[in-house]
N, C-alpha and C positions, 0 to 999 in steps of 0.2 A: 473678368476681361476689362480692360481699360475703358472700353466704350460704355460699360454698364453705368459708370458714374455720370455719363453724359445723357443717360436715358435713351440710348440708341440700341435697343434690345435686338432689332433686326439686322444690325451691322456687325461686321468683324468675324463672322463665322461662315463656314460652308455647310449648311444644313438644309433639308427640305423645308420649304416655306419661307426662308429668309432671303433678304436682298443679297445678290451676289454679282457684281460686276467684276470682270476679269480681264487682264491684259496678258497675252502670250507673247513671249519675246525670246530671243536668243542672245547669248552673251558672246560677242565676237572679239577675239584678240586682235585688236587694231589700234595702234597708237593714234591718239587724236588730241587736239587741243580744244578744250571747252572754254568759252568765253561767256561771261554773265552780262547783265544789262548795264553794269558800271564799267564794262570793258576790262574787268579782271580776268586773267586766263589761268588755266590749270592744265597740266599734261596728264592725260589719262592713258592707260595701257589697254583698257578694254572699252567696249562700246556696247550699250544695250541697243538692240535693233527690234522695234515692235514688229510683230507678225500678224496678230489678230487681237480683236477685243470682243467681249460679250457684254452687251449693255441692256438692261431690261428685257433680257431673254432673246435679243436679236444679236446675231453675229456679224461682225465686220472684219474683213481681211484686207490687210495693207498690200500695196503693190509688191513690197519685198516678201511678204508672206505668200502671195500668189506665186511669186517667181521661185521660192525656195521650198515650199511645202505644199502638200496636198490636203487642204483643210475641207471638211465637210461640215460647215456650220449651218 
């Protein structure tokens, strides 16, 4: 694993006893313009929409996740 060289043995894998923060999202076919901090823009055809996250064992559902899905975190 690439993280082994950084001595981060508890990162980068989904296994019992290791750290695991996750983000659940949907990929929506929705043309959109993305603009960065320097005001450069890029036309995208798809958009990542966050639905929920799990951080340090606790679940968090976004407003979009509540509206679109029935999560039991």
